[in-house]
N, C-alpha and C positions, 0 to 999 in steps of 0.2 A: 728163487729168491726167498720163498717162505722158509725153506730149511736152512738157508744161510743165516737167517735171523733166529729161527726156532732153536737150533742146536745150541748156540751160545746162551740163549735165554733159559733153556732147560738145565744147562750146566750151572748157571747162577742159582736156579731153584735147588739143585742138588747141594751146592756149597752152603746155601742157607739152611737146608734141612740137616746138613751135617754139623751145624753149630754156628755158622756165621749169619745169624738172624738179621734180616733186613735186606739182604741181597735179592730175595725173591720179589721185592717191590719194584725192582728194575725190569723183571721179566715181562710183566704185562705191558708197560709202555713200549718195550722193544717189539713185542708181537703185534701191538696195535699199529705199528708202522706198515705191516703187510696184510693184516686181516682186521676185521671189525673187533672192537673190544669185547663184545658179547660172545663171539665165537672163540676168541682167545681164552676167555674165562672158562668156557665149556671144555676146551681142549686141555687146559692146564689142570683142572681139578682132579681128574683121574690120575694124572702124573704125580700130583702132590700126595695123593693117598698111597700110591705105590712107594713113593719116597718115605712117607711116614712109617711104613712097615719096617723099612731098613733102619731108620733113625731111632724108632722106638726100641727095637731090639738092641741097637748099639748103646743107648743111654738108659736101659731098663733099670739100672741101679743108681742113676745120677739125676735126681730131680728134687724139687721142693714141693712136698705134698701140700703144705699150707697155701702156697701160691695157687696151686691148681684148684684147691677147694674153693678159693675165692674167685678166681678168674673164669673158670669154665661155666658156672651158672650165670655169671655176668655176661659172658659172650653169647649165651643162648638168647638173652634179651636183645643184644645187638643184631644177631642173625635174624631174629623174628622181625625186628624193625626194618632191616634191609629187605626182607622178603615182602613185607607189606607195602614198602615204598619203592619197590623195584622199578615200577613204571614211571615214578615221579622224580626220582633222585638223579641228578646230573652226575655222571662219573667224573667229569672234569672238576666239578665243585668239590667232590670228595677227595680227588687227588690234590687239589689246591690246599684243602684243610690238612691233609696228611703231610704234605710238603712243609707247610708253615709250622706245624707241630714239631716235625723232625728238626728243623733248623733251630727253633726256639729251645728245644730240649738240649741240643748240643751246647748252645751257649750257656744254658742253665748249668749243665754238668761241669763245664769248664770254669764258670764262676764259682760254683760250689767247691770244687777242688782247690781253686786259688784262695778262697776265703777260709778253707779248712773246716767247713761245716761237717757235722757228724753224719755218717751214713745211716740210712733207715735200718733199724735193728730187726724189725719184724714187718711183714707185709700187712698193711692196714686194710680194713674192709671198705671204707668209703672210697679210697683211691682205687682199690681193686674193682669196685662196682663201676666207677666211671671209666677207667681205662680198659677194663675187660669188655664192657659193652662197646666201647669205641673200636676195640680190636675186632670184635665179632662183626660189627657193622661194616667197617672198611674192608675186612676180609671177604665178606659176602659180596660186596659191591664190586671190588676190584682186586681181590687177593692181596691187599696191602695192609694187613693187620700187624706187621712187624713193628713199626714206629710206636703205636700206642702201647703195645706190650713192653717195649724197651723203656718207655717213659716210666712205667710202673716198676719194672724189675731191676733195671740197671743200678739205681741208687742203693740197692741192697748189697751190692758188692759180693755177689755170690761167686764161688769158684767157677772158672770157665766151663768145666764139664757139667756142673750143676745148672748153671745158666742155660747152657745148650740143651741139657736134658729137659729142663722145665719148659723151654720154648718148644721142644719136640713134642712133649706130651700134650701141651696146650693146643698147638695147632693140629696135631693128629685128631684130637677130639673135635675141634672146630670144623675141620674138613669133613669129618663123618656126619656131623650135624647139618652141614650145608647140603648134603646129597639129596634128601627129600625135597627141599624147596627148589633146588636146581632142576630136579626131575619134573616137578609140577610146573615149572616155568618153561618146560620144553627145551632145555639147554642141551640135552644129550641126543644128538642125531647119530646115525650109523657112520656117516662120513667123519664127524668129529672124533668118534671113538676109534676109528681106524687110524687116524693121524696120531692120536694119543698112544695107541699100541705100538706104532712104529718108533716112537721116541722113548719107550720104556727102558731099553738097554742103556741109553745115555743118562737117563734119569737115575737109574740105580748106581751106575759107576760113579757119577759125580757126587752122589750122596755119600758113598764110601770114602771118596776123596776128601770131602768136607769133614767127616768124622776123624779121619787120619790126621788132618791138619790141626783140628781143635785140640787133640790130645798131645800135640807137640809145641804148642804156643803157650808161653807163660802168661800169667794173669794180666800184668800191666800192658803187655803188647796186645793181648787179646782185646781188652777194653778200648785201647787206642784204635785198633782196627775197626771195632764195632762203631765207635763214635765217628770215625772218618767215613765209614760206609753210610751211616745214618745221615750225616751232613750232605754227602754227595747225592744221595737219594732224595733228600729234601729239596735240594736245589733243582735237581732234574724234574721232580714232580711239580714243583712250583712253577718252573719255567714253562713246561709243556701245558699245564692246566691254564695258566694265565694267557698263553698264546691262543689256546682253543676258545676260552671264554671271551676274549677280546676280539676274535676274528668275526 
């Protein structure tokens, strides 16, 4: 039963690493159906790092340096907060917040396009500090940093490959920064690492598939897909978190 759920979840992680940022947020709720969220996070992190190697190589020439200079230091603040509050923060509360942000963001983007508002020309520092910290925090707690990242970067209307490359570089850095706190919290057991190792081939293959798809989708269709994914993830996270908090 675990592998029937884990294999599709790892494929979603790979497609996300390949450029369809946000799909990874579905993987953790799927795995939480068959194992504890804490163990799921520990199994997933080594897979994310392996996938990062593939996607960083694939997008090594396609990313926005200014975004990374703003977002990565901000994410460190969020990761530190997640580490310090690890024993006190409710994962369901975090999922609910991420879900509501995702849904609100999609409606904002649709209204923005309908009203013909100008796109953000350059990434700003205040917004980057807010959303970068949020992405670091939610990524540390539940590997759900995609929606806050998208809130900040999508309005810039980057080329699909630059958007995907920026997401790749950002989350590759975030996942490496998360390693020491996860280790100190005792997340990496021998059993968890064995499970991660067994899923590595699927993780690598699905990442290459995501890279291949991103390079063949035009910009309008790409952003329509990302918005749809973001909305569906938001609904899923909001539903699951609300049910858990109210039970």
